[in-house]
C-alpha positions in Angstrom: 103.9 108.0 98.5 101.5 108.6 101.4 98.9 106.4 99.8 101.2 103.7 99.2 102.4 103.8 103.0 98.7 103.3 104.0 98.4 100.1 101.9 97.9 97.1 104.1 100.3 94.3 103.2 101.5 91.0 104.5 104.7 90.7 106.6 106.4 90.1 103.3 105.1 93.4 101.7 102.5 91.6 99.3 99.3 94.0 99.1 96.1 92.6 101.1 92.9 92.9 99.3 90.5 92.4 102.2 91.3 92.1 105.9 87.5 91.4 106.9 86.3 88.4 105.3 88.2 84.9 105.1 88.5 83.1 101.9 85.8 80.6 101.8 84.2 77.9 99.5 81.0 79.8 98.8 79.3 82.1 101.1 79.1 79.7 104.0 82.4 78.1 104.0 84.3 76.3 105.0 87.4 78.5 105.2 90.1 77.6 102.4 93.9 76.8 103.6 95.0 78.8 100.7 94.1 82.0 102.6 97.7 82.6 103.4 96.9 86.1 104.8 94.4 84.5 107.5 97.1 81.9 108.2 99.7 84.6 108.7 97.6 86.7 111.0 96.8 83.8 113.2 100.2 82.2 113.5 102.0 85.5 114.1 99.2 86.3 116.8 99.7 82.8 118.5 103.2 83.7 119.2 102.9 87.3 120.4 103.3 86.3 124.1 106.0 84.0 125.5 105.3 81.9 127.3 101.9 83.0 128.8 98.8 82.0 127.0 97.9 84.8 124.4 94.4 84.6 125.7 92.8 82.8 128.7 96.0 83.3 130.7 94.3 83.5 134.1 92.6 80.4 135.0 91.7 77.6 137.5 90.9 73.7 136.9 89.7 70.7 138.3 89.2 66.9 137.7 85.8 65.1 137.4 83.6 63.2 135.3 80.9 63.5 132.7 77.7 61.0 133.0 75.2 60.2 130.3 71.5 60.6 131.3 69.7 60.3 128.0 69.9 58.0 125.0 71.5 60.1 122.2 72.7 57.1 120.0 70.2 58.3 117.2 72.2 61.3 117.1 75.8 60.5 117.5 78.1 57.3 117.5 80.5 58.7 120.0 81.2 55.7 122.2 81.5 57.9 125.3 77.8 59.0 124.8 76.5 55.5 123.7 75.1 54.4 127.2 72.9 55.9 129.8 74.8 55.9 133.2 78.3 55.9 131.4 81.0 57.9 133.0 83.9 59.5 131.4 86.9 61.2 133.2 87.2 65.0 132.4 89.6 67.8 133.1 87.9 71.3 133.0 89.7 74.7 132.9 88.0 77.8 133.5 89.7 81.3 132.8 89.1 84.9 132.0 90.0 85.9 128.4 91.7 89.3 127.8 93.6 89.5 131.1 97.3 88.4 132.2 98.0 85.6 134.5 98.0 88.2 137.5 94.7 89.9 136.4 91.7 89.8 138.8 89.1 87.2 138.6 86.2 89.7 138.8 87.3 91.6 135.7 84.6 92.4 133.2 85.3 89.8 130.6 84.1 86.4 129.1 84.9 83.3 130.9 86.6 80.3 129.3 84.9 76.9 129.9 87.0 74.2 128.3 86.3 70.6 129.0 88.6 67.5 128.0 86.9 64.4 127.9 89.3 61.4 128.4 87.3 58.9 126.0 88.1 55.4 124.7 88.4 56.6 121.2 90.8 59.4 122.2 90.7 62.9 123.9 87.6 65.0 123.0 88.1 68.8 123.7 85.2 71.0 124.1 86.7 74.8 124.3 83.7 77.0 125.0 82.8 80.1 126.9 80.2 81.2 129.5 78.4 83.1 126.7 76.5 81.6 123.8 77.8 83.9 121.3 81.1 85.9 120.4 82.1 89.4 119.3 83.0 88.3 115.7 82.1 85.7 113.2 85.2 85.8 111.0 88.7 84.7 112.3 90.5 87.4 110.1 89.4 90.0 112.8 90.4 88.0 115.9 93.9 89.1 116.4 92.8 92.8 115.8 90.0 92.5 118.3 92.2 90.9 121.1 94.7 93.6 120.6 92.1 96.2 121.3 91.2 94.3 124.5 94.6 94.2 125.7 97.1 97.2 126.5 97.9 100.4 124.3 101.1 99.9 122.6 102.6 103.0 123.7 101.2 103.6 127.3 100.9 99.8 128.3 97.6 100.7 129.6 94.1 99.6 129.0 92.7 102.1 126.5 88.9 102.9 126.1 89.5 104.5 122.7 90.8 101.3 121.1 88.5 99.0 123.1 85.5 100.8 121.6 86.8 102.0 118.3 87.0 98.5 117.0 83.5 97.4 118.5 82.0 100.4 117.1 83.2 99.6 113.8 82.1 95.9 114.0 78.4 96.0 114.7 78.2 92.1 114.7 79.7 92.5 118.3 76.5 94.3 119.7 75.0 91.0 120.8 78.0 90.1 122.9 78.8 93.5 124.0 75.2 93.5 125.5 75.9 90.3 127.3 79.5 91.4 128.6 78.2 94.7 130.2 75.3 93.4 131.9 76.0 91.6 135.1 76.7 88.4 133.3 79.8 89.9 132.1 81.1 89.2 135.9 80.2 86.1 137.1 80.2 85.6 140.9 82.4 82.3 140.7 83.0 79.8 138.1 80.6 77.5 139.8 77.6 79.9 139.2 77.8 80.3 135.7 76.9 78.4 132.5 79.3 77.0 129.8 78.5 77.0 126.0 80.0 75.6 122.9 78.9 78.8 121.3 79.9 77.1 117.8 77.8 74.7 116.1 79.1 71.3 115.7 78.2 68.2 113.7 77.0 65.1 115.4 76.6 61.8 113.1 75.2 58.4 113.9 76.2 54.7 112.8 74.0 55.1 109.8 76.0 58.1 108.5 73.0 60.6 109.2 74.4 63.9 110.4 72.9 66.6 112.7 73.9 70.1 113.8 74.2 70.8 117.5 75.1 73.3 120.3 76.1 72.5 123.7 74.8 74.3 126.9 76.3 73.4 130.3 73.7 74.7 132.8 75.0 75.3 136.2 73.1 73.2 138.9 74.0 76.0 141.6 72.1 78.8 140.0 73.5 81.8 138.1 74.9 84.5 140.2 76.8 87.6 139.1 78.6 90.5 140.4 77.5 94.0 140.1 80.0 96.8 139.0 80.6 97.8 142.6 81.0 94.3 143.8 83.5 93.3 141.1 85.5 96.5 141.7 85.9 95.7 145.6 86.7 92.1 144.9 89.5 93.0 142.3 91.0 95.0 145.1 90.4 92.7 148.0 90.6 89.4 146.7 91.6 89.2 142.9 91.9 85.5 143.0 88.2 85.0 144.5 86.9 82.6 141.9 90.1 80.5 141.7 89.9 80.3 145.6 86.1 79.4 145.4 86.5 76.6 143.2 89.4 74.8 145.2 87.7 75.3 148.3 84.4 74.0 147.3 85.8 70.8 145.9 88.1 70.6 149.0 85.0 70.7 151.3 83.0 68.0 149.2 80.6 70.7 147.5 81.2 69.5 144.0 80.3 71.8 141.1 78.2 70.4 138.7 76.5 71.1 135.4 73.5 69.9 133.5 74.4 69.3 129.8 71.6 70.4 127.4 71.8 70.1 123.6 70.0 71.9 120.8 69.9 69.8 117.9 68.7 70.3 114.3 68.3 68.1 111.3 69.9 69.3 107.9 66.3 70.0 106.8 65.5 72.0 110.0 68.9 73.9 109.5 68.2 74.8 105.8 64.7 76.4 106.9 66.1 77.9 110.1 65.5 81.7 110.6 69.0 82.3 111.8 72.4 81.5 110.0 73.4 78.6 112.3 77.2 78.8 111.7 77.3 82.5 112.7 79.0 82.7 116.1 77.3 86.0 116.9 73.6 84.4 117.0 71.9 82.3 119.3 69.5 79.4 118.4 66.3 80.8 120.2 65.0 77.8 122.6 61.4 78.4 121.1 62.9 77.6 118.0 65.2 74.7 118.8 64.2 73.4 122.3 67.2 72.1 124.2 67.2 68.4 125.6 69.0 67.2 128.8 71.6 64.5 127.9 74.1 64.5 130.9 75.7 65.7 133.8 79.2 67.1 134.4 80.7 66.8 137.9 84.2 68.2 139.3 85.3 66.4 142.3 89.1 66.4 142.4 91.5 69.3 142.7 94.9 69.4 140.9 97.8 68.2 143.0 100.1 70.8 141.1 98.7 73.9 139.3 101.5 74.1 136.8 101.4 70.4 135.9 97.8 70.1 135.5 96.2 73.6 134.9 98.9 75.9 133.4 100.1 73.0 131.0 96.4 72.1 130.1 95.9 72.3 126.3 92.7 72.2 124.7 92.0 72.1 120.9 88.9 72.2 119.1 90.5 69.8 116.5 90.4 66.9 118.9 87.2 65.5 117.8 86.3 61.7 118.2 84.2 59.6 115.9 80.6 60.8 115.8 81.4 64.5 116.4 82.6 66.8 113.6 83.2 70.4 112.9 80.8 72.7 111.2 81.7 75.3 108.4 81.6 78.0 111.1 84.4 80.3 110.0 85.7 81.0 113.4 85.7 77.2 114.2 87.4 76.3 111.2 90.3 78.9 112.2 90.6 77.4 115.8 91.0 74.0 114.3 94.4 75.2 113.3 95.2 78.0 115.7 94.7 76.3 119.1 97.0 73.3 118.2 99.5 75.8 116.7 99.5 77.9 119.8 100.1 74.9 122.1 103.1 74.0 119.9 104.6 77.3 120.4 103.8 77.6 124.2 104.4 74.0 125.3 106.4 72.3 122.5 105.8 69.9 119.8 105.2 66.9 122.2 102.7 68.8 124.4 100.5 65.8 124.0 102.7 63.7 126.1 102.2 66.0 129.4 100.1 63.9 131.4 97.1 66.2 131.6 96.9 66.3 127.9 97.8 62.6 127.2 94.9 60.4 126.0 94.5 58.2 129.1 92.0 55.6 127.7 93.3 55.4 124.0 97.0 55.4 124.0 98.9 57.2 121.1 99.8 55.2 118.1 101.1 57.6 115.4 104.2 58.2 113.4 105.2 61.3 114.8 108.7 61.4 116.2 111.4 63.5 117.8 111.2 67.2 118.7 111.8 69.1 122.1 110.6 67.2 125.2 110.2 63.8 123.7 109.9 61.9 127.0 108.8 58.4 126.2 110.4 55.6 124.1 110.1 57.8 120.9 108.4 54.8 119.1 111.3 52.6 119.8 112.8 50.8 116.6 109.3 50.8 115.2 108.7 52.2 111.6 108.2 56.0 111.6 106.3 55.9 108.1 103.1 54.8 106.5 102.4 52.6 104.7 104.7 49.9 106.0 105.0 46.0 106.3 106.2 45.8 109.6 103.1 45.7 111.6 102.8 49.4 112.3 99.4 51.0 113.3 97.2 51.2 110.2 94.2 53.7 109.6 90.6 52.5 110.2 88.2 53.4 107.5 85.3 52.7 109.7 85.9 55.9 111.6 85.6 57.9 108.4 83.3 61.0 108.9 80.5 61.1 106.5 80.8 63.7 103.9 78.8 66.8 103.6 78.4 69.0 100.4 80.3 72.3 100.2 80.4 74.5 96.9 80.7 77.9 95.4 83.4 80.3 94.1 86.3 81.0 96.2 86.2 84.5 97.5 86.2 86.7 100.5 82.4 87.0 101.1 80.9 89.7 103.6 78.0 88.7 105.6 74.7 88.9 103.7 72.4 90.1 106.4 73.8 93.0 108.3 70.5 93.9 109.9 70.4 90.7 111.6 73.3 91.7 113.8 70.9 93.9 115.9 67.7 91.8 116.3 69.0 89.4 118.9 70.7 92.0 121.0 67.6 94.1 120.9 65.5 91.1 121.9 67.8 90.3 124.8 67.5 94.1 126.1 63.8 94.3 125.6 62.4 90.8 126.3 64.9 88.9 128.5 66.5 91.7 130.9 64.5 93.1 133.7 64.3 96.7 134.6 67.2 96.2 137.2 69.3 94.3 134.5 68.8 97.2 132.0 69.8 99.8 134.7 72.9 97.8 135.3 73.8 97.4 131.6 73.5 101.0 130.9 75.3 102.2 134.0 78.2 99.7 133.1 78.5 100.9 129.5 78.4 104.7 130.4 81.2 104.0 133.0 83.4 102.4 130.5 82.4 104.1 127.2 82.7 107.3 128.9 86.2 107.2 128.7 86.4 107.0 125.0 86.4 110.2 122.7 83.0 111.5 121.8 83.0 110.6 118.3 83.5 106.9 119.2 80.8 107.3 121.9 78.3 108.6 119.2 79.2 105.6 116.8 78.7 103.1 119.5 75.7 104.5 120.8 74.2 104.5 117.5 74.7 100.8 117.4 72.9 100.3 120.5 70.0 102.5 119.2 69.8 100.2 116.1 69.5 97.1 118.6 66.6 99.2 120.4 66.0 102.9 120.6 65.5 102.9 124.3 68.8 101.4 124.9 70.5 103.6 122.5 68.9 106.6 124.0 69.6 105.8 127.6 73.3 105.2 126.8 73.4 108.4 124.9 71.7 110.3 127.8 74.2 108.8 130.3 76.9 110.2 128.1 75.2 113.5 127.4 75.3 113.2 123.8 72.8 114.7 121.4 69.9 112.2 121.1 68.6 113.5 117.8 72.1 113.4 116.3 72.5 109.9 117.5 69.2 109.0 115.8 70.3 110.4 112.5 73.6 108.5 112.7 71.7 105.4 113.5 69.8 105.5 110.2 73.2 105.7 108.2 75.0 102.8 106.8 78.0 101.5 108.9 80.4 103.0 106.5 78.7 106.5 106.1 78.3 106.5 110.1 82.0 105.8 110.4 82.8 108.7 107.8 80.5 111.1 109.6 81.9 110.5 113.2 85.4 110.8 112.1 85.0 114.2 110.5 85.9 116.0 113.8 82.1 117.2 114.4 81.8 115.2 117.7 85.0 116.4 119.6 
């Protein structure tokens, strides 16, 4: 009976065979809609908080424009990118990820970087972060991950055990963890950080040729971060410091701006690329895929009303205009559903009619009708179905996205190259960080991980050791762990390491 109680099931009691890998067409995807376990997890997760955003609850935003500075028509037929000098109105929202609406801007947390382009072909939403990678690469893990970053269900307090327990059992997270616990984990302001698509997207041109791309919005004001001491001080003295800084800068005419750089690979280059370009935990090294400058983002107008324009702003990666498409990235595939779904829950089925979300330069012409808060003429007396012979809007075959090949047996596929999870994190520690950066990284980790149980400390420190031996040893020394035992654990498989640390030896 005890064994039966420990078997994972769906909400309807149906046994779950695998809770780590989404059902995909072949190893690289895309994700299949028939993965009802994934859909249940995501759709339940989207409804766990009312009415605050489940993630990205604390934020600030502003209006501005995007200007094209280089010819990219050989890569994409997107009209808002078709001419050097062309400007498109935008709305941008910045946010922390894990905290509630009242949390501090200086929290150690990734920062959301979401851009809504009001193009002549409809709204294009790019919902990214200030980091080029993420903690996980499969959406089936996302609700569980966010639970660990929130509050403990019994104490209602942040809990280091649940935070590090999940991460130490998810080695793919080490790259993002290394970024998060460096000073980059606490940007000084929203103006002094970069923004990244993180995901790979598809661009396609008028000839039907396609390319794989990543977006990098590089701040024109220089990167500035907070130390641990500075972030603690600001969290107490001015928990809204970044919100205040963004509004004040725009009000005084010191307009924040970013240069957009793109990494672009042909399908042939992607096939020969060293890294899996659809793995959200990996970067494309600049030496292997040099970025090119293509545009500039400028914010020059503050919201008139925070609730109307910032709180009700809703971004969805599914809002893609002709010339831009999704990739088989599993996390992106799930976000195509989840973001729209959570906005319907939070704002209602007609959230697209809210002015900040409405397509300003391409009016909606659809057969969607009725629902809560339908505040326009609801289509009048026109037809609400297609096909029709009463002059209703018709599909335009010219906007069809060119196909790309997918194939494989439907199954739940684990990632094939687990050792890859440690290489880029190790390179970041060894090659990119300065001595001061490494000192701060280790100190920040020790201060936080030190609140977790010893067995979890050993497990996580072993992952740092696999990324870079010096990295792991320094964390172990800071936590007063046995370094020789740490080295032994690092040589085990993840499964054996988890079993070894759960045997009570490390209490």
